[in-house]
DOROGU-459453 format. One record per residue (C-alpha): x, y negated, z; residue in three letters. Coordinates in steps of 0.2 Angstrom, whole numbers, plus 5000, padded with zeros to 4 digits. Each point is the difference from the previous one (the first is absolute). Last residue first. Layout:
<atoms>
XYZala
...
</atoms>
This chain:
<atoms>
494748955341glu
498549864997arg
500649844997arg
499349855010glu
498449934995glu
500049854992arg
499449845005asn
501649915005phe
500049825010leu
501149864999val
499649875016val
501049824997tyr
500449895013lys
501650065002gly
500150184993val
498650125010asp
500050164991phe
498450124999arg
500050184993lys
498850114996ala
498549884998ala
498149965004arg
499849855012ile
498549995011lys
500849865010gly
498249925005lys
500149944982pro
501250034985phe
500149884989leu
499349875010tyr
501350035014glu
501350044988leu
499849794995arg
499849965017asp
501650085007gly
501450084989asn
500249944984lys
499450134985val
501250124992val
499250154993leu
500950154993ile
498750094988phe
499750194998ser
498550054991lys
498650135003lys
500449935018gly
498049975002ser
500349865010asn
501349904991trp
498650004984gln
498549985010pro
501149855010met
500449904980phe
498349964993glu
499449925014glu
501649925007lys
499949914981thr
501250054986leu
501349954988phe
501150154991trp
498550084992gly
500049864990arg
501149894994gly
501250054985glu
498249944994pro
499949845006gln
499249935013ala
501150055014ala
501149894991gly
499149835000tyr
499850035020glu
501850065004leu
500349855012glu
498950085011gly
499150164995pro
499150005017ser
499650175005gly
501150154996val
501249974986met
500950144995met
502149994998val
500950064986arg
501950065002arg
501949955001lys
500150025014thr
500749845005tyr
499149894989phe
498450085003pro
500249975018ile
500649834998gly
498449964997gln
498750025012leu
498549924994val
499050015015glu
498150065001asp
500550185005phe
501550094990ala
500350164993ala
501350124994ile
499250144990thr
500950175006glu
501250114988ser
501449955003gly
500250095017glu
500149865007ser
500950005017glu
501749914999lys
499449884984met
498349945011ile
501449975014leu
501149914991glu
498649884990ser
499249985021val
502049945001asp
499949914985lys
498349895002met
500949875007thr
499649855012arg
500550035016gln
501450074993pro
500349844993ala
499949885013val
501350045009ile
501550024988gly
499249874988tyr
500449885019ile
501950034996gly
499949894984glu
499649865009ile
501950015010gly
500949994985trp
498949864994val
500549925016phe
502050054997leu
499749924983leu
499249835007ser
501449985015cys
501550034985leu
499049834990val
499949895014leu
501650055006ala
501049944982arg
498749835004ile
500850005016ala
501850044994pro
499849874986lys
498949865015phe
501850005009gly
500949894993arg
498849855006glu
500550025018gly
500050125011arg
498250015004ser
499750064985thr
500950165000tyr
498950035017tyr
498449944997trp
500050104985ala
500850175008ala
498549965013ala
498749964987pro
500250164991met
500350105012ala
498450025010ile
499350084983leu
501650114998ala
499750065017phe
498250044998gly
500150094985thr
501550115005lys
499250025018ala
498450044995ala
500250114988val
501250115011pro
498649945014leu
498550094991ala
500550175000asp
500450045017ala
498949885007ala
498750104993ala
498549904989ile
498349965001glu
500149975018lys
501349855002gly
501149955015val
501550044995phe
500349984981ser
498749845003tyr
501349905011val
501350024985leu
498649954988leu
499249865009ala
501949945003ala
500449994982gly
498649904998leu
499949895012leu
502049934995gly
499550024983asn
498849875001phe
500649885012leu
501950034995ala
499649974982leu
498749845002thr
501649945011pro
501350024987leu
498749974984ala
499349805010phe
499649944981gly
501950004997his
501750065006trp
501549924996glu
501650024991lys
499249914985asp
500850154987glu
499650145013phe
498049945002met
499949984982arg
500550174999phe
498550045011val
498849944990asp
500950064983ala
499550175007gly
498349945009ile
499649944982leu
500450144994ile
499350145012ala
498349904998leu
499950034982pro
500450185002pro
498850015016val
498549974989cys
499950194992pro
499750085017val
498449935001ile
499050144991tyr
500950125016pro
498949975014val
498350024991leu
498649904993lys
498450044992ser
498749855000asp
501249894989ser
500549835005phe
501250035010ser
500950114985phe
500149854989phe
500349865012leu
501950085005leu
500250054984ile
499849834994val
500849915013ala
501750105000phe
500249974982trp
499449825000ser
501249975015leu
501650074989leu
499349904987tyr
499849835009val
501650055008val
501150024984ala
499249834993arg
500749905016arg
501550094996glu
500349974982gly
499649805005gly
501349975012gly
500250045019arg
498350095002pro
499849935022ser
498250065007arg
500350184991val
502050025001val
499849935017ser
500649845007gly
498049965008lys
499850155007gly
498550134993phe
501450114992leu
500550035018ala
498150085004phe
500950154988leu
501849995007phe
499250055017ala
499150154993thr
501750074991trp
500050165013pro
498650044993val
499249924983leu
498450125001ala
499549935018ala
500049814993pro
498950064985ile
499150115011leu
499049865006pro
499349934986phe
499650184994phe
498350025008phe
499349824999trp
498750034985phe
499150125011pro
500550204998glu
499150134990tyr
500650174996arg
498650104998gly
500350054984his
498549944992met
500249825010lys
499649904984thr
501249854991ala
501550114995tyr
499250174999arg
498749954988val
501149914989phe
501550124999his
499950175005glu
498050004992arg
500149904983val
501850014997phe
500250185006phe
498750095001phe
499149924983asn
501750044989phe
499950175008phe
498550044993asp
500850064984pro
501250125005asn
501250084989asp
499949834992arg
500049895012cys
501550075004val
501050004986leu
499549804998tyr
500449935017phe
501550124999trp
500649924983pro
499649825007ala
501249955012gly
501850014990ala
499649984984ala
498749855006phe
501249935009phe
501550004986leu
498949944988ile
499749845010ile
501849965002gly
500550034984pro
498449894995leu
500649845012trp
498549935012leu
501149935010pro
500249844991lys
498249975002tyr
499449945014phe
501749975008leu
499849884990lys
498849905013trp
501549965012gln
498749935009arg
500950035019thr
498550085010ala
498850024984ile
501750114993ile
500150075015tyr
498650085004cys
499950064983phe
501650095004ile
499050095017ala
498550024990thr
500950124986gly
501250085013pro
498750065010leu
498850054984val
501050104990val
500650105013gly
498450025010val
499150064986leu
500750185004gly
500850075014lys
501850064993thr
499649984980leu
499449845001leu
501649965011ala
501050114986met
499249884985ala
500349845011cys
502050034999ser
500150044984phe
499449844996tyr
500949935012phe
501850094995leu
499749944982leu
499449835007tyr
502250005007tyr
500350014980lys
499149834997lys
501449925006glu
499249815006glu
501450005017lys
498649945013val
498650074990his
500950194997ala
500750025019ile
498349945007tyr
499150134987phe
501350135006ser
499750005018val
498149964999phe
500250174991ala
501250095009leu
499049975019thr
498650054993leu
500750174992phe
500650045019phe
498649955006ser
499350124990leu
501150135003pro
499849975018met
498049995002asp
499650204993thr
500550105014ile
501450115005asn
500949945017ile
501849915000thr
499449824991gly
498549985010ile
501150015017ala
501349894995phe
498749884991tyr
499149995017leu
501149975010leu
501549864990ser
501550114997thr
500050004982ala
499249834998ala
500949905013val
501850094992val
499649964982gly
499749805005ala
501450025008leu
501150054983phe
499049864993gly
500849875012ala
501850044999ala
499750044980arg
499349824997gly
498149895002tyr
499150054985ile
501050154990phe
500750065018ala
498250005005gly
499250084983leu
501350145001ala
499650025020ala
498550034995ala
500250104987ala
501450105010ala
498650015016ala
498950094986gly
501150124994gly
500250055017leu
498350065003ala
499550074984cys
501850095003leu
498850065018ala
498450044990cys
500950094987gly
501050125015ile
498250045009arg
499550144990ala
501850084998ala
500449975019phe
498450105004glu
500350134990asn
499650094981glu
501650024993gly
501249874999phe
500249964983leu
498650054993his
498949965014phe
500949834998ala
499349994983ala
498150045007ala
500149885013asn
500449844985met
498550084989trp
499050005015tyr
500249845003leu
499949944983phe
498450064998ala
498549895005pro
499250025016lys
498050045003glu
499850144987phe
500250145007tyr
499350174990lys
499950155011val
501550125003tyr
500449975019asn
500049824992leu
500149984981thr
501049874989pro
499450024980thr
501649954992ile
501550095004tyr
499150174998asn
501550135002gly
498950105011ser
501250035016glu
500849834998ile
498649904998met
499350105014glu
501849945009arg
499749824994pro
498249995012ile
500750125014glu
501249865003ala
499249865002tyr
498250085008arg
501250065014gly
501049845002glu
498249935002asp
498950085011pro
501050045009glu
501850025004met
501250104989leu
501550085013pro
501649905008tyr
501650004996ser
500050004981gly
500249814996leu
501150005017pro
501849964989ala
498849904986ile
499349805009tyr
501750005014ile
501550054988ile
499349884985leu
500049865013leu
501550055009ala
500950024981ala
499249814998ile
501049935017ser
501550094996ala
499949914981ala
499649835008phe
501350005016phe
501550074985leu
499449854992asn
500349885014arg
501650085003arg
500850014986phe
499549804997ile
500649965014pro
501850074995ser
500750155010phe
501350015013met
</atoms>
């Protein structure tokens, strides 16, 4: 009834539509999680409130740890959709989808349209990529612009069309505006390694195109000039402290051993991990590239992956999201390799048994945990485990079933892999409904707004609770450690809003000033109020936190 071309295009379109729905539809269904999502929602909210889009502020004090692009993107979303969770996440989700599309474009350019489609699906449905792409942090916009830079450079280089270098330079500038110098260092280092490995010496000078260089500075330099003009100490704090000192020391307490990211790479690629190992097989696109073009492409993609992995591995400051930009180059190789298996009608590199072992064990473990795990109630865990576990187990089962029927079974087998990966990320999305309510200040903020008379000062003890200013639209006094607001606390606008315990407690006990105090229950509450002597007119317990009001009850 339908032609093969129509059916193929219909499958492509349906898969893309499913990804759009899975990524975007649930974004507003769970509250902002502490600390990152609250932080990156509050800064653009304050930009809108103050009208100052040059100097970022967090809790109304200067905050210079990151450049401004994410704040601008989120502020634009707030203008369009209102100041809510959906608006706070939509920009990052679109960056994730855009990065997957860019990976698909490069995969199609090198290996063909079908391989490119698979590359985009592998990227978009990989565990770490999806998880980071549906929350509000800087790592996915950075990954998007790095991916766009790598893709545009390679196409410009192979096609020898300089117009693509404009996109390369622009992407590097935007990566710089997203997370600093890594936006230039990582592409530059990877391209340098590629040039050395392939001995294409002309690449040392051919990409140095004046219109591209002008575009880079026109896009990337103005904000840095303006913020340095308005804040003379920005340069030292941002470039020296937050780049070189942070990279080389343990100043933020994020130290992990050199090998920390290596075992995370296979985990990041679930449910496609088995196909990562298949790349080591003799018939893979990595070990057996077909022609000089594919051979150079493999070197380029591996340089892209390895430079990012090693750069962050050598750093003394490590967080899991840092390796998100490693996923697209691996996704391109995996997508191309899966397509080669389809073309050759053969599972090379022990792909199928590895898929059965890895996904089968992981899927079974998820299902068992939903019943025996104590951290999450079975009623909450089972719907997530059922979808993700079924998807993981169904991948090797469907692949074996179809291909056991002969060579014609490879096409439906590959389609089954795609459908199972979509089911997997649909199931993973449900985890946010479990985790987010446990890591949010929304409930606390709603209580404050309900009980507050509006004149009290909100205070938080020994924690920067980022979501409270966002949800309440009010400034929060910090008692105890200023945490990441240490720089802003020392500025004039921080005076009187950052107190030690010894400075705050007399004010609290005197009753002359009305406070709403938020403190984590347990040791912190005991430290602040030894022996349970809490002078409070009202006390509310909200999850792990206690909310105290010190005001006297109204007299009639």
